[in-house]
N, C-alpha and C positions, 0 to 999 in steps of 0.2 A: 546487504544483508543487515539490515534492520536493527540494531539493538535497540531497538529499543526506540523505536518506537515504545520504549519501556517506560518513559517518565520524565517529567520536569519539576522544577524546584516548586512551582507554585500551582500547578494542574496537575489533577490526579490522571494517570497514565490510563489508556486504552484497557490495559490489564487489570488495573486497579478498579477502574469504574465498571468495567464489566463483572470483576470479582463481586462488587457489591450488589449488582443487579442480579448475579444467579446464586450466591453464595457459594457451597461446597460443589454444587453441580457443573461449575464453570470448569473445574479440571477434573471432575468425577472422582469415584471412590479410589479407583487407581488409574490415575493419569497415564501410565504407560500402556495400558491395555484399553483405554477408552477415548480415542483421538477426539479432540473439540469438535463441535459440529462446524465451527468455521473452517478447520482444516479439512474436513471432507468435502464440504462444498468447495473449497479453493481446489482440492485433488480433481474435481469432476471438471472445474472450469479449466485447470492448466492441460489437461488431457484434450479437452475441445479445443482449446487455443493452439495446442502442438498440432493437432490434426489440420486445422485449418492453416496454420504458419506454412505447413509442407505444401499445401497446395498454391496459397496466395503469398510468396515471399516478398512482399512490398512494404513501403513504411505506411504506417496507419495502423496496424493491428485490428481490431474489429470493426472499426468503421470501413477499412476494405472488405472485411469477410461478410459484414452485414449487407454492404452495398451490392456485393457478388452474389450472395446466396439468397437474400430476401428482399432486395431492392433499394432504391436509392433513399427512401425517409429511412428505412431501418438503419443503414449505414449512417446516415445524418445523426439519427438520435444516439447512437452508439459513440460517434465521435463527440457530440455535443456533452453527452454523458461524463465522457472520459477527461473531456478538457478542463469541464467545471468541477467534476470530483476530485480528479489529480491537481488541480489548480489550489483547492482547499488544502490538500495533502502537503502540498508544497509550502503553504503557509503554516501548518502544523509543525512541520519539520523544522522550519526556519525558527519558529518560536521555541521550539524544543532545544535547539542550538543555543539560543540566547539565554534561555532560563539555566542551562548548564554553566555557560562560560561567564555570564555576569548578571545575575537575577535582577539587580536593580536597572539595567539597562537593556533588559531583552528584547524589547522591539528594536532598538537600535541595531544590538549585535544580529538580529535577524535579517534586517535589512542589508547589513554589510554583507553577511554570508550569501545571500542571494546575488548579490552584485558580484562578488567573488567567483561563484560558481558558474554565473551565467558566461563570466569572462573564460573560464575553463572550457566550457562546452562549446563556445564560440570557435576555439582553436582546433576543433575536429574530434571526432570520437574517440581517436587513439590516445589523445591526452587525457580524455574522460576516463577510457579503461586503465591506463596506468594509473591514474588517482585512485580509481575504484579498488586497483588490486592492493594498493597500500593500506587504505582505509581497511578493508576486509581482513587483511593481515593483522590490524591493531586491534580491532574488533573481536577477532577470534582469541587472541591472546588475553584481552580482558575477561572476556566470556569464560574460558578454560579457568582463569585464576578464580573468578567468582564460584565456579562449580566446584572446584579441588578445596577451595577455601571452607566453602558452606558444608560440603558432603562429610569433609574431615573434622568438622569441628565437633566438640562436645555439645554444642547447642543443638545440631542435627538431630531429628527425632521423626521416624518413618510414621508414628502414629499420626502426625500432623497431616499426612497425604491422605487419611482417611477420616474426615470428620464427620461423614455422616450427614443424612439429610440433604434434601434437594431444596433448590430456590423456586421450583415451580417451571413448567414448561415455558411460560412466558418471559420468565427471568433467563432461562437458558438461551432461548432464541434471542432475545435482545442482546445478551453477553455475546453470543455468537457475531451477531450482526455488528457489534463495535469492534471485535477482535477481527473481522475481516480486514480491516484498516491494515493489520500487520502482515496478513498473507497474501496481499495483492501484487506484490512487486514483481512477479514474473510477467505482468501485462506488459511491461516496458521491453522486455525482450523482443516481444512480437513487433513492438513500434519501430525496429531499426532493421527492416528487411533489406533495405537498400544500402547500408553501411557495413555488413558483415560479409565474410566470405563465406561462399556456398549456402545461403541462407535456408534454401530447401532441405538442407541437411544439418545444419547447425543448430537453427532455431528450435525445431521438434525435440532435438536433445538437450537444448538447454533449459528449456522451459520446465519439464519434470524433474531435471536434476537440482536446479534452483530451489524449486518447491520442497524437493526432498531432504536437500541439506539445510534450508530453514526449518523444517519439522523436527528433524534431529536435534538441533541446536536449542530450538525453543522447548522441546520437551526436556533436554539435559537442564536447562536453565530453570524451568519450571518446578522440576523435581527438586532441586538443589534450594531454590529460594522458599518453596512452601516448606520444605523439610526445617528450617530455622524460623521462618516468620510465622508459617500457618496461615490458613485463609483467612482470619481477622486481621492479623498483621499485615498481610500483603495488600488487603483490601484498604488498609488506612494509610499505606506508605505511599509517600509522593515521590520517592526516588527508590525504588524498591531493591535495586541491586546494592546500590550504597547501604542500605538499611540491612540487608542481609550480611555482608561482610562486617558491619559493625556487631550485628547480633551474634555472629560467629567468632568474635573475639579478636578481629584484625581490622580496628578502625584506621590503621595508617593506609590501608587499600583502599578506603572510600574514595579519597581525591583521584585515585588513578582510575576507579570506576566512573566518576563523574567526567573525567577526560575522555575516557572511552565511550561513554554515552553520547556525548558532544560529536565524537569523531563519527560514530555511527550514524546520528542524525544527520551529518553533513554529508555522508555517503547516500543515504537515503534521499536527500535533498538534490543532489547533484544527479541522479537517476531519474527523478520525478520531473525534473525541468528537461532533460533530455527527453523523455517520453512525451510529455505534453507539447514540447514544440515539433515532435515529428507527427503527431497525429493534427496538430494545426496545420502542418505542411501539406499533407493529404487533402484535408478539408478546404484548404485555400486553392489548391489545383483544381477543385471542383466547384469553386466560388461559393461554397458554402461560408467561407471566411474571406476578408479582403484578399482579392488575388496576390497584391503585393507581399504577402506572407508566404508564397511560394517560391520565393527566390532562393537559389542555392550559391553560396559564395564559391566563386571561380577558384580560389586557392585553397580553403580548408574543406569544400563540399560538405557545408552543412547549411541548413534552413536558416542564415544569419538573421534574417528580419523576424522570423518566428521566435528565435532564441530571445532575441532582444525585447520583443512585444511580452512573450510569457514572464521573462525576466523583471519587467516592469510592472507588469499587474501583481505578480508576487509579491514584489517589494512594497506595493502598495497595501496589499492583504497583510503582509507580516508587519506593516507598521500600525494596523487598526484593528484587527479581528483576535477572538479569544480562542486559544487553542482547544478547549473543550468542544466548542461548537463546530469548529473545523472538521475534528474527527467524525462526529456523527453525520455530517452533511456528505464529506468525501466518502463514507461508507455507502451512503444511499446511491450517490452517483456511480460509484463504481460496481457496486451490486446491479443495478440497471444495466451498465455496460457489460457485464458478464452474462447476464440473462440473455441479450443479444446475441453473444458468442456461442453460448449453448444453443440457441434456435438454430443460429448458422450453422454449427456442427451439426445438427440434427438431420440437416438435408443432404449431408454428404453421401449417406448410404441408406439403402432400404432395409437393410439387415437389422432385424430386432436387436442382435447383441451389441452392433456398433451405434445404436441409439439408446442405451441405456444411461450411460454416464452423461449424455447430453440432456437426458429426460430428468434426471436426479438433480444435476447442477441448474438447469433452468427453474425447477420446483424450488430447490435451496435457495436461489437468489432472490427469487419473489417474496417468499417467506422471509428470509432475514432482513429484506430492506423494509417491509412493511411492520416488522417487530421491533426496529429500531425506536429510540425515542419520539414522541409525537411532533417535538419542534424539529427534529431532523427530517423525519418523514414530509411535514408540511413545507419546508423550505425547500428540500430537494425536489419534491414533486412540483412545487411552484416554478421553480428554476428550468426543469425538464419542460413544464408546459409553456414556459416562455419560449424556450428554443424551438418549440412545435410551432407557435405562433409565427416566429421570425421564418420557419421555414416556408410556411404557407404562404406569407406576404411576399417573400421573395420568389416563389415560383408564380405567384400570381402577376407580380410585377414583370417577371421575365416573359410570361406569355403574352402581355400587352405590347 
C-alpha cells in the first residue's frame, strides 16, 4: 500500500514534483469531487487487467495477455516494459527507504534493503504475504494518525483546498504521468497467477479492491496534508507528511511518520521485486530472457534464480542511480505496459460497452507517457527500442 511513495529526505516526491508541474490543478479545486487524471487512467487499467486475469490466470500479467491476445511481439514488449520500468521503481523505493532510515548513507541502506527483501521473497510467497500484512497495518496506523492530527489541528484551513487557478493542460498531464508511479501497484497482483488459490476468481476481485482502497487512502491523506500545508507548501516539501504534522503542532509525531514512510517504502519494494521476478519467469519460459531464469525452487515454489537476478540488478541500481530520474523512467515503462494491457482487453469482446474502458485506458496511457518530462520520454523510448532490437535479433538468430 504505498505510503508513499510520498517522499524522501533529499529528493522531492512524485506528489511534490507533480504539484509543482500542475499547480492547484493537480488536486483540483475540490479534490474529493474531481479525481486526479492518474487515478482515472489507473481505474481503466485496473478493470482491463481484472478482465484479462480472469481469462488468463498465469504468472506474467500483461506479458501473457499481450502474447495471447495480440501476438508474441506485443507480449514481449509488455514484459520488457514491465521489467525495465518496475526495476527502476525498485531502485526508487529502495532509495526512499535509505533516505528515511539514514539520509547520509541512503545508497548503502537501499542496497541492504534489497538484499533483505530478496531473501524474504526467496522463502516463498506466503512469507512475503505475511510481512506485507504487517507492513500494511503499520502504514495504515501512521496514515490515520496523520489525517486525524492534521484535520483536527487549528492549522487546518479548508480554503487551502481551493487555491484557484490551473497550471494548464500540459502541466496537469505531466503531473498525472508522474503520479501514475503511485497508482500502478495493482499490476503486481496479476503477475502472481500461479501462486494464489483460485486465481481466476481471486485476482479479478483483488485488483479493483486494491485500487479502490489506495484511492480512498490517497484522497484522505491529500485533503489532510493540503489543509495544513496548502499547494505551495506541499510543492516545496521534501517529506510532506512529516511537514504536515509539524505544521499541525505535533512535531513529536514526525519521527513516527518517517518510520512509517520507511516501512511503507519497504512494502512497495517487497511487492515490486516479487512482481518483476514473476514476469521475468514468464519471459524466460519463452526464451525472451535466459532460460535459466525459468527455474522454480523445488521446496519454496518460487522462481529463485529470477528472484536473485532481479535482486542483484536492483542492488546495483540502488547503489548508483538518482531517485528522481528513476520515477519518470518507471512511469514511462509502466504506462507502455498498461497501454498493451488495454489493447489486449479491447479484443476480449465486440460489444461497444465492453470496449469503452479499454479505449479510454489505452488513450490515457499514451497521452500520459508522452506528457512526461522529455528526459524520461527519451530514456524510456530508447530502452524500449533497445528491447525491440533485441527481439528482432533473437528472432533472426532463431530462424537461422
